[in-house]
C-alpha positions as semicolon CSV with decimal commas, in nm:
position;residue;x (nm);y (nm);z (nm)
1;M;11,789;8,094;13,170
2;K;11,588;8,264;12,848
3;T;11,223;8,238;13,019
4;K;11,382;8,435;13,334
5;T;11,501;8,681;13,061
6;N;11,168;8,728;12,873
7;Y;11,027;8,761;13,204
8;A;11,220;9,045;13,312
9;K;11,183;9,224;12,977
10;L;10,852;9,165;12,968
11;F;10,785;9,257;13,344
12;A;10,992;9,592;13,276
13;A;10,840;9,715;13,018
14;F;10,457;9,609;13,155
15;S;10,573;9,829;13,481
16;I;10,730;10,110;13,251
17;T;10,399;10,125;13,014
18;F;10,218;10,141;13,362
19;L;10,432;10,473;13,502
20;G;10,328;10,628;13,176
21;D;9,995;10,548;13,207
22;G;9,988;10,663;13,528
23;L;10,058;10,982;13,485
24;T;9,826;11,025;13,209
25;I;9,507;10,944;13,379
26;A;9,637;11,148;13,674
27;A;9,633;11,401;13,384
28;V;9,313;11,374;13,229
29;P;9,052;11,396;13,447
30;W;9,218;11,725;13,563
31;L;9,273;11,857;13,166
32;I;8,846;11,786;13,104
33;S;8,758;11,970;13,415
34;T;8,968;12,298;13,320
35;L;8,785;12,216;12,969
36;T;8,390;12,142;13,106
37;S;8,209;12,158;13,417
38;D;7,989;11,903;13,318
39;T;7,990;11,554;13,386
40;L;7,842;11,363;13,072
41;Y;8,105;11,544;12,879
42;A;8,358;11,417;13,103
43;S;8,201;11,035;13,107
44;I;8,197;11,049;12,725
45;T;8,588;11,092;12,767
46;M;8,648;10,870;13,001
47;T;8,411;10,617;12,809
48;A;8,613;10,692;12,455
49;L;8,905;10,491;12,623
50;R;8,733;10,203;12,763
51;L;8,495;10,191;12,439
52;P;8,775;9,999;12,262
53;W;8,740;9,686;12,490
54;L;8,366;9,660;12,406
55;L;8,469;9,710;12,018
56;F;8,778;9,455;12,019
57;S;8,767;9,283;12,282
58;L;8,608;9,010;12,105
59;P;8,789;8,963;11,773
60;I;9,146;9,094;11,931
61;G;9,138;8,717;12,107
62;V;9,093;8,565;11,787
63;L;9,431;8,728;11,665
64;I;9,577;8,667;12,024
65;D;9,460;8,322;11,924
66;R;9,619;8,332;11,562
67;Y;9,937;8,471;11,571
68;S;10,307;8,567;11,745
69;R;10,254;8,750;12,100
70;K;10,583;8,906;12,031
71;H;10,441;9,115;11,753
72;L;10,104;9,205;11,891
73;L;10,296;9,371;12,199
74;V;10,534;9,560;11,982
75;G;10,265;9,664;11,764
76;A;10,027;9,796;12,017
77;G;10,363;9,917;12,235
78;M;10,377;10,102;11,830
79;V;10,066;10,245;11,852
80;R;10,065;10,440;12,185
81;M;10,349;10,561;12,103
82;V;10,253;10,775;11,782
83;L;9,895;10,890;11,965
84;L;10,093;10,969;12,247
85;V;10,325;11,234;12,131
86;F;10,025;11,385;11,894
87;M;9,828;11,420;12,209
88;T;10,101;11,578;12,425
89;L;10,144;11,842;12,135
90;C;9,843;11,922;12,104
91;V;9,813;11,970;12,501
92;W;10,134;12,200;12,459
93;S;10,021;12,332;12,172
94;G;9,681;12,447;12,352
95;W;9,483;12,281;12,054
96;I;9,303;12,017;12,259
97;S;8,958;12,003;12,310
98;I;8,705;11,757;12,479
99;P;8,622;11,558;12,093
100;A;9,007;11,567;12,034
101;L;9,089;11,445;12,391
102;A;8,773;11,159;12,344
103;L;9,003;11,113;11,989
104;F;9,288;11,035;12,163
105;M;9,147;10,835;12,455
106;F;8,990;10,598;12,233
107;G;9,273;10,544;12,049
108;I;9,507;10,500;12,390
109;G;9,272;10,221;12,432
110;V;9,201;9,967;12,126
111;S;9,598;9,962;12,232
112;R;9,537;9,914;12,544
113;V;9,315;9,643;12,526
114;I;9,537;9,459;12,247
115;F;9,866;9,506;12,471
116;D;9,681;9,406;12,820
117;S;9,507;9,062;12,681
118;T;9,815;8,970;12,466
119;V;10,020;9,001;12,814
120;Q;9,810;8,768;12,986
121;T;9,807;8,525;12,730
122;I;10,152;8,552;12,713
123;L;10,218;8,495;13,046
124;P;10,119;8,158;13,053
125;Q;10,369;8,069;12,809
126;I;10,676;8,236;12,996
127;V;10,607;8,091;13,380
128;D;10,530;7,737;13,511
129;E;10,214;7,667;13,577
130;R;10,246;7,631;13,928
131;K;10,411;8,000;13,954
132;L;10,103;8,173;13,797
133;E;9,960;8,325;14,122
134;K;10,239;8,420;14,235
135;S;10,353;8,583;13,871
136;N;9,990;8,735;13,868
137;G;10,084;8,868;14,208
138;Q;10,433;9,049;14,053
139;F;10,263;9,185;13,752
140;T;9,969;9,330;13,949
141;A;10,164;9,465;14,196
142;G;10,408;9,651;13,970
143;Q;10,132;9,790;13,794
144;L;9,970;9,933;14,090
145;I;10,340;10,095;14,202
146;T;10,381;10,192;13,906
147;S;10,076;10,349;13,808
148;D;9,903;10,426;14,074
149;I;10,180;10,493;14,337
150;L;10,458;10,641;14,132
151;G;10,242;10,745;13,812
152;V;9,871;10,916;13,984
153;A;10,109;11,039;14,280
154;L;10,414;11,194;14,070
155;G;10,113;11,322;13,828
156;G;9,917;11,487;14,110
157;F;10,270;11,713;14,198
158;I;10,365;11,753;13,774
159;L;10,044;11,878;13,691
160;G;10,114;12,161;13,950
161;L;10,394;12,218;13,707
162;H;10,288;12,201;13,379
163;I;9,964;12,018;13,270
164;V;10,159;11,869;12,930
165;F;10,449;11,758;13,159
166;P;10,249;11,480;13,200
167;F;10,174;11,313;12,872
168;A;10,555;11,392;12,789
169;I;10,700;11,174;13,001
170;D;10,402;10,887;12,932
171;A;10,577;10,962;12,526
172;V;10,897;10,893;12,704
173;T;10,827;10,568;12,830
174;A;10,657;10,416;12,547
175;V;10,949;10,474;12,341
176;V;11,110;10,242;12,636
177;A;10,895;10,045;12,662
178;V;10,856;9,893;12,258
179;L;11,249;9,852;12,284
180;L;11,182;9,610;12,586
181;L;10,945;9,393;12,414
182;I;11,159;9,420;12,101
183;G;11,414;9,241;12,293
184;L;11,200;8,971;12,370
185;K;11,335;8,584;12,243
186;G;11,124;8,366;12,048
187;T;10,754;8,437;11,893
188;F;10,552;8,308;12,131
189;T;10,302;8,171;11,891
190;P;9,991;8,007;12,031
191;G;10,007;7,647;12,198
192;Q;10,323;7,711;12,270
193;T;10,368;7,684;12,654
194;A;10,663;7,761;12,927
195;N;10,954;7,583;12,887
196;L;11,215;7,684;13,153
197;D;11,570;7,601;12,947
198;V;11,455;7,620;12,548
199;P;11,201;7,762;12,310
200;A;10,965;7,538;12,258
201;A;10,992;7,373;11,885
202;P;10,691;7,316;11,675
203;E;10,483;6,935;11,678
204;H;10,555;6,681;11,432
205;G;10,373;6,831;11,109
206;Q;10,330;7,188;11,262
207;S;10,449;7,458;11,059
208;S;10,680;7,684;11,239
209;K;10,583;7,992;11,089
210;P;10,430;8,235;11,403
211;D;10,193;8,325;11,142
212;R;9,860;8,148;11,048
213;P;9,575;8,265;10,819
214;M;9,290;8,300;10,949
215;T;8,974;8,056;10,772
216;N;8,686;8,102;10,997
217;W;8,677;8,458;11,221
218;R;8,332;8,369;11,337
219;R;8,358;7,979;11,395
220;E;8,723;8,084;11,636
221;L;8,525;8,369;11,812
222;G;8,240;8,094;11,837
223;E;8,480;7,837;12,008
224;G;8,596;8,068;12,260
225;I;8,257;8,199;12,329
226;R;8,104;7,823;12,421
227;Y;8,355;7,723;12,581
228;V;8,248;8,001;12,850
229;I;7,934;7,882;12,805
230;Q;7,930;7,559;12,848
231;D;8,141;7,583;13,211
232;R;7,884;7,646;13,493
233;F;8,205;7,845;13,670
234;L;8,297;8,005;13,407
235;R;7,976;8,108;13,300
236;G;7,851;8,216;13,683
237;L;8,175;8,400;13,666
238;A;8,160;8,576;13,303
239;L;7,823;8,672;13,462
240;L;7,949;8,816;13,802
241;S;8,225;9,004;13,608
242;V;8,009;9,220;13,365
243;T;7,817;9,362;13,734
244;V;8,101;9,346;13,906
245;T;8,313;9,627;13,638
246;L;7,968;9,767;13,491
247;M;7,928;9,908;13,860
248;Y;8,245;10,028;13,935
249;A;8,301;10,217;13,592
250;V;7,966;10,413;13,768
251;I;8,156;10,495;14,048
252;L;8,538;10,552;13,811
253;S;8,380;10,831;13,610
254;T;8,239;11,079;13,854
255;Q;8,518;10,998;14,088
256;I;8,730;11,357;14,011
257;F;8,389;11,556;14,111
258;F;8,335;11,344;14,403
259;V;8,674;11,392;14,543
260;R;8,650;11,799;14,470
261;E;8,335;11,851;14,560
262;V;8,239;11,633;14,857
263;L;8,575;11,543;15,006
264;H;8,724;11,902;14,931
265;L;9,049;11,767;14,750
266;E;9,348;11,926;14,587
267;P;9,547;11,741;14,341
268;H;9,815;11,630;14,533
269;A;9,545;11,501;14,778
270;F;9,332;11,315;14,509
271;G;9,701;11,172;14,377
272;M;9,751;11,112;14,786
273;L;9,374;10,943;14,844
274;I;9,470;10,706;14,579
275;A;9,847;10,560;14,662
276;I;9,610;10,542;14,989
277;A;9,428;10,264;14,816
278;T;9,730;10,129;14,590
279;V;9,889;10,043;14,879
280;G;9,592;9,798;14,981
281;S;9,600;9,696;14,617
282;I;9,972;9,571;14,691
283;I;9,894;9,418;14,974
284;G;9,619;9,212;14,797
285;S;9,852;9,130;14,495
286;Q;10,117;8,958;14,768
287;A;9,862;8,803;15,024
288;V;9,681;8,575;14,712
289;A;9,840;8,336;14,700
290;R;9,847;8,226;15,076
291;M;9,432;8,343;15,036
292;R;9,406;8,073;14,766
293;N;9,612;7,853;15,005
294;R;9,335;7,832;15,261
295;W;9,025;7,927;14,993
296;N;8,869;7,799;14,700
297;A;8,810;8,022;14,381
298;K;8,490;8,017;14,497
299;Q;8,514;8,152;14,806
300;L;8,700;8,422;14,742
301;I;8,524;8,551;14,443
302;L;8,213;8,580;14,701
303;L;8,408;8,705;14,975
304;C;8,559;8,982;14,766
305;V;8,250;9,093;14,656
306;L;8,077;9,130;14,968
307;S;8,367;9,314;15,101
308;M;8,361;9,587;14,786
309;G;7,942;9,608;14,860
310;V;8,022;9,652;15,196
311;I;8,326;9,849;15,188
312;Y;8,184;10,155;14,916
313;G;7,835;10,191;15,074
314;L;8,022;10,281;15,355
315;V;8,216;10,548;15,072
316;G;7,891;10,672;15,011
317;L;7,798;10,733;15,354
318;T;8,079;10,989;15,418
319;T;8,228;11,290;15,345
320;N;8,508;11,278;15,578
321;A;8,830;11,214;15,347
322;Y;9,038;11,011;15,628
323;A;8,734;10,741;15,604
324;V;8,710;10,762;15,303
325;G;9,142;10,677;15,255
326;A;9,072;10,381;15,506
327;L;8,774;10,196;15,310
328;Y;8,948;10,247;14,966
329;F;9,275;10,058;15,121
330;C;9,011;9,805;15,230
331;A;8,828;9,753;14,910
332;A;9,130;9,816;14,681
333;F;9,273;9,488;14,848
334;F;9,023;9,303;14,768
335;I;8,949;9,411;14,394
336;V;9,301;9,266;14,332
337;V;9,239;8,968;14,533
338;Y;8,974;8,941;14,272
339;N;9,093;8,996;13,987
340;V;9,424;8,792;14,043
341;I;9,227;8,503;14,121
342;R;9,002;8,529;13,849
343;S;9,317;8,562;13,549
344;S;9,461;8,259;13,695
345;I;9,171;8,049;13,692
346;L;9,142;8,118;13,296
347;Q;9,548;8,106;13,235
348;R;9,491;7,785;13,393
349;S;9,184;7,615;13,307
350;V;9,218;7,697;13,000
351;P;9,398;7,525;12,679
352;N;9,664;7,811;12,522
353;E;9,535;7,788;12,186
354;L;9,203;7,910;12,343
355;L;9,323;8,156;12,626
356;G;9,258;8,462;12,397
357;R;8,992;8,364;12,267
358;V;8,831;8,243;12,600
359;G;8,991;8,619;12,774
360;S;8,854;8,814;12,571
361;V;8,479;8,729;12,594
362;F;8,587;8,825;12,982
363;R;8,745;9,104;12,868
364;F;8,456;9,192;12,678
365;L;8,171;9,095;12,972
366;S;8,379;9,288;13,177
367;F;8,623;9,599;13,046
368;G;8,384;9,629;12,750
369;I;8,048;9,682;12,912
370;S;8,224;9,934;13,129
371;A;8,235;10,142;12,836
372;I;7,866;10,187;12,923
373;G;7,860;10,240;13,296
374;T;8,116;10,487;13,292
375;F;7,851;10,665;13,058
376;L;7,590;10,577;13,312
377;G;7,785;10,708;13,534
378;G;7,809;11,110;13,477
379;L;7,387;11,030;13,335
380;L;7,303;10,914;13,681
381;V;7,440;11,246;13,878
382;R;7,303;11,477;13,588
383;V;6,942;11,322;13,629
384;S;6,981;11,242;13,987
385;E;7,039;11,673;14,046
386;N;6,704;11,728;13,936
387;W;6,607;11,582;14,262
388;L;6,928;11,580;14,480
389;D;7,197;11,828;14,559
390;R;7,499;11,809;14,421
391;E;7,676;11,647;14,677
392;L;7,370;11,345;14,705
393;S;7,391;11,301;14,333
394;L;7,732;11,221;14,379
395;Q;7,719;10,986;14,643
396;L;7,469;10,831;14,494
397;P;7,669;10,630;14,229
398;Y;7,880;10,414;14,593
399;L;7,534;10,369;14,742
400;L;7,362;10,169;14,359
401;L;7,730;9,992;14,342
402;S;7,688;9,866;14,713
403;A;7,293;9,758;14,675
404;V;7,417;9,568;14,317
405;Y;7,704;9,396;14,454
406;L;7,534;9,266;14,810
407;L;7,270;9,135;14,521
408;S;7,466;8,972;14,287
409;C;7,717;8,823;14,570
410;L;7,363;8,628;14,704
411;L;7,310;8,541;14,346
412;F;7,620;8,437;14,267
413;A;7,658;8,215;14,554
414;V;7,325;8,060;14,489
415;N;7,364;7,966;14,151
416;L;7,710;7,767;14,238
417;R;7,529;7,588;14,521
418;G;7,691;7,272;14,549
419;Y;7,997;7,327;14,314
420;S;8,270;7,141;14,411
421;E;8,596;7,231;14,301
422;Q;8,767;6,915;14,285
423;T;8,550;6,752;14,018
424;N;8,522;7,117;13,843
425;H;8,807;7,137;13,568
426;A;8,774;7,526;13,535
427;S;8,818;7,597;13,894
428;R;9,119;7,354;13,926
429;M;9,428;7,569;14,097
């Protein structure tokens, strides 16, 4: 069936994209550390990668609900491919600098916004609604295995050969991914739902033309925002997403310095630490469907945020690399469960023709705000060094994250007190 073929091609393109992405993610922090030791400059570079989520999540959501989602995926892949080729040449020739690296990160970030956002909306057009948790779990596992295990771990090893190799390999994977995306059968226009046998036909009176001109960009965007605001569960989940991602970005921007200066790990050991955490993520991605059969959406969301708050607090209290590895493993498990549950809520409860815009609201409030978090992380460490030693300053973001997560968990529980999953359309799963 065409649906199975499309699923296989999309999954392959998604996985190979994140394989190359993992290589780049492993290489960029170490490349930064060879160019500067200033945590603020490092955080600015990483902020450039996340800033497009803040700037473009909302307008891209409108485009996803207006144009062929296949065409958007192919276009994003081609942009990423071109940027990686030029970035590889700059690193190889020695022309790379912090400003140039930040520009490349920004451009790759733009393509990532389009690609990730579109995949989340095209998936319900390929798979049956009953299999959303399973499919989301498979895509999450594919991303984790290729990016955080194969990509990051292999990237740490390849870095020892030459700093340019991870970027060069990523450029090659980008080419392969584009070819796979071009091979998708169908246009995947907004409103088209999953059909296991044949492509969706246009409704009576509806044009078969996949692309439609935007008539009122602000009005269409407002529809997505209002859909979230007017739904009690989605509104609470959106606010929680801001907090969760903002604080996670705070620790992520200074993680490399925490690993090098507090845990005293070398590049290959850093790759192993991330790989250990990724095993926890993979287990979480496969366990989420079973957990969903036992607990409702609210219970799982609260469990995940509470667990992450406790676990990262313990990370901030230890300097033992083995303990941190075990804690990262546990935290990664709950991170994935949280993300899969949140994605499934949106995919199932939001009409497909609105899914791009509603999803863009969540991506703006989570990934977009993370751009601010990465900047704040570097700034927090720099400022705290005025009254704390360097090691404590690098542990401080974890302790702050713990306090904020625990408080957010309490507020979310209070806000949804009396919430019933059976009567709220946003959580019918």
